[in-house]
C-alpha positions as CSV (number, residue, x, y, z in Angstrom):
1,X,142.4,118.4,116.4
2,X,139.4,116.1,115.0
3,X,137.8,116.7,111.4
4,X,135.4,120.0,111.8
5,X,132.0,119.4,110.6
6,X,130.7,122.5,108.9
7,X,127.4,123.5,109.9
8,X,126.1,123.9,106.5
9,X,127.8,121.5,103.9
10,X,125.9,122.4,101.1
11,X,126.8,126.0,101.3
12,X,130.4,125.4,102.1
13,X,130.1,123.3,98.9
14,X,128.7,126.5,97.4
15,X,131.5,129.0,98.3
16,X,133.9,126.2,97.3
17,X,132.3,125.9,93.7
18,X,131.0,122.5,92.4
19,X,133.8,121.6,90.5
20,X,136.3,122.2,93.3
21,X,134.3,120.2,95.9
22,X,133.7,117.3,93.2
23,X,137.0,115.6,94.0
24,X,136.0,115.3,97.6
25,X,132.8,114.1,97.2
26,X,134.0,111.3,94.8
27,X,136.8,110.8,97.5
28,X,134.2,110.5,100.4
29,X,132.2,108.0,98.5
30,X,129.4,110.7,97.9
31,X,128.9,111.6,101.2
32,X,128.8,115.6,100.9
33,X,129.3,116.0,105.0
34,X,132.6,113.7,105.1
35,X,133.9,115.4,101.6
36,X,134.0,118.8,103.6
37,X,135.8,117.3,106.4
38,X,138.7,116.2,103.8
39,X,138.6,119.6,102.3
40,X,139.1,120.7,105.8
41,X,142.1,118.4,106.2
42,X,143.5,119.0,102.7
43,X,143.8,122.6,103.9
44,X,145.3,121.8,106.9
45,X,147.9,119.5,105.7
46,X,148.7,122.0,102.9
47,X,149.8,124.4,105.7
48,X,151.4,121.8,107.7
49,X,154.0,120.8,105.2
50,X,155.0,124.7,104.5
51,X,157.4,124.1,107.5
52,X,159.1,121.6,106.5
53,X,159.5,123.0,102.9
54,X,161.0,126.0,104.1
55,X,163.8,124.1,105.9
56,X,164.3,122.3,102.8
57,X,164.7,125.1,100.2
58,X,166.6,127.3,102.4
59,X,169.1,124.7,103.5
60,X,169.7,123.6,100.1
61,X,169.8,126.8,98.1
62,X,172.4,128.0,101.2
63,X,174.5,124.8,100.4
64,X,174.3,125.6,96.4
65,X,175.5,129.3,97.6
66,X,178.4,127.8,99.5
67,X,179.5,126.1,96.1
68,X,178.8,128.7,94.2
69,X,180.9,131.2,96.1
70,X,183.9,128.8,96.4
71,X,183.5,128.7,92.7
72,X,182.8,131.9,91.3
73,X,182.9,134.2,94.0
74,X,180.4,135.9,96.6
75,X,179.1,138.3,93.9
76,X,178.6,134.8,92.0
77,X,174.8,136.2,90.6
78,X,176.9,138.8,88.3
79,X,179.9,136.3,87.3
80,X,179.7,136.3,83.7
81,X,180.9,133.0,83.4
82,X,178.3,131.3,85.7
83,X,175.8,133.2,84.0
84,X,176.7,131.9,80.5
85,X,176.6,128.4,82.0
86,X,172.7,128.3,82.4
87,X,170.4,127.1,80.2
88,X,167.8,129.2,78.6
89,X,165.7,127.1,76.2
90,X,162.9,128.1,74.2
91,X,160.5,126.8,76.0
92,X,159.6,126.0,79.9
93,X,161.7,127.5,82.9
94,X,164.8,129.4,81.7
95,X,167.3,129.6,84.7
96,X,169.4,132.2,83.1
97,X,166.9,134.7,82.3
98,X,165.3,134.0,86.3
99,X,169.1,134.9,87.5
100,X,169.3,137.8,85.2
101,X,165.7,139.3,85.9
102,X,166.3,138.7,89.7
103,X,169.8,140.4,89.7
104,X,168.5,143.4,88.1
105,X,166.1,143.8,91.0
106,X,168.3,143.1,93.6
107,X,171.8,144.5,95.0
108,X,173.3,141.6,97.0
109,X,173.8,138.2,96.8
110,X,171.5,137.5,99.9
111,X,168.4,139.2,98.3
112,X,169.0,137.6,95.1
113,X,169.0,134.1,96.5
114,X,165.7,134.9,98.7
115,X,164.1,135.8,95.1
116,X,165.1,133.1,92.9
117,X,162.7,130.3,92.1
118,X,162.9,127.0,93.5
119,X,163.1,125.7,89.8
120,X,166.2,127.6,89.7
121,X,167.9,125.8,92.6
122,X,166.4,122.5,91.3
123,X,168.3,123.4,88.0
124,X,171.6,123.5,89.4
125,X,171.6,119.8,90.1
126,X,171.5,118.6,86.6
127,X,174.8,116.8,84.7
128,X,175.4,120.0,83.2
129,X,177.1,121.2,86.5
130,X,179.1,118.0,87.5
131,X,182.2,119.6,86.3
132,X,181.8,123.0,87.5
133,X,180.0,122.4,90.8
134,X,179.3,119.2,92.1
135,X,182.0,116.7,91.3
136,X,184.6,118.4,93.3
137,X,182.3,120.2,96.3
138,X,179.1,118.4,96.8
139,X,180.5,116.2,99.6
140,X,181.6,119.1,101.6
141,X,178.0,121.0,100.9
142,X,176.1,118.0,101.9
143,X,178.4,116.2,104.8
144,X,175.9,113.8,106.0
145,X,175.0,112.0,102.9
146,X,175.8,108.3,102.6
147,X,179.1,107.4,100.6
148,X,178.2,107.6,96.6
149,X,179.5,109.1,93.6
150,X,178.9,112.6,93.6
151,X,176.7,112.6,90.3
152,X,174.5,110.1,92.3
153,X,173.6,112.5,95.2
154,X,173.0,115.5,92.9
155,X,171.0,113.2,91.0
156,X,169.2,112.5,94.7
157,X,168.9,115.8,95.4
158,X,167.2,117.0,92.4
159,X,164.8,114.3,92.3
160,X,164.0,115.5,96.0
161,X,163.6,119.0,94.8
162,X,161.4,118.2,92.0
163,X,158.9,116.4,94.3
164,X,158.9,119.1,96.8
165,X,158.2,121.7,94.2
166,X,155.5,119.8,92.4
167,X,153.9,119.5,96.2
168,X,154.5,123.3,96.6
169,X,153.0,124.3,93.6
170,X,149.5,122.1,94.5
171,X,149.6,123.7,98.0
172,X,149.7,127.1,96.2
173,X,146.9,126.8,93.9
174,X,144.7,125.1,96.5
175,X,144.8,122.0,95.0
176,X,144.2,118.5,96.3
177,X,147.1,116.3,97.8
178,X,144.8,113.8,99.3
179,X,146.5,111.0,96.7
180,X,150.0,111.7,97.3
181,X,152.3,109.6,99.7
182,X,152.7,112.6,102.0
183,X,155.1,110.2,104.5
184,X,157.1,110.2,101.5
185,X,157.1,113.9,101.1
186,X,157.7,114.7,104.5
187,X,160.7,112.3,104.5
188,X,162.3,113.7,101.4
189,X,161.9,117.4,103.1
190,X,163.6,116.1,106.1
191,X,165.9,114.0,104.6
192,X,167.5,116.9,102.4
193,X,167.5,118.8,105.6
194,X,169.6,116.2,107.2
195,X,172.0,115.6,104.3
196,X,173.3,119.4,105.3
197,X,172.9,119.4,109.2
198,X,171.6,117.0,111.3
199,X,170.8,119.4,114.0
200,X,168.6,121.5,111.7
201,X,166.8,117.9,110.9
202,X,166.0,117.3,114.1
203,X,164.6,120.5,115.3
204,X,162.7,120.5,112.0
205,X,161.5,116.8,113.2
206,X,160.4,118.4,116.4
207,X,158.7,121.5,115.0
208,X,156.8,119.8,112.0
209,X,153.0,118.7,112.5
210,X,152.5,117.0,109.3
211,X,152.7,113.6,111.2
212,X,150.1,114.0,113.7
213,X,147.9,115.8,110.8
214,X,148.0,112.8,108.8
215,X,146.9,110.6,112.0
216,X,143.9,113.0,111.7
217,X,142.6,112.4,108.2
218,X,138.8,112.1,108.4
């Protein structure tokens, strides 16, 4: 799909606000028509990323669920020993509070899994959980990972989830992603899927529109 040119770029910029448009006008070297083409493309690439992000998050949290079920049983969201193993810092995101609040609203493990924030799943891939979860089980949860120490694989997954979470947050708030290495973002997503399932990763590659949309950047 070629970059769409607005019929009245001034009116579009007014609708979006001068402050929001300014980033794109600067990136387009002051050309306001090209700036709006770039804005439209930013919206398109943001939408395109939701598909591989979906698969990366779902497959990773399901892998974590497998391990949590092995260690704490199928009702792990209500297991006291697991709950107290989670951090609850005074500032920032609190995984323990997220779990307690989510399980208070939901009645099944599956519903809890679906409602927990991506930050919760990312927080599981920290060194504090190595002995309980990852040292013994990460290889089976991600069977297609290259041979490496469990802590190294766990750290890699944490880093990938962090990059995906930051990108998703920008997309959710309709912020520019034009300065990111978008191929790197895409590869992180597909690689995470592939750690878990090679057929699923191949399917994502056949479905994703990110590659083509990047090629159509104005």
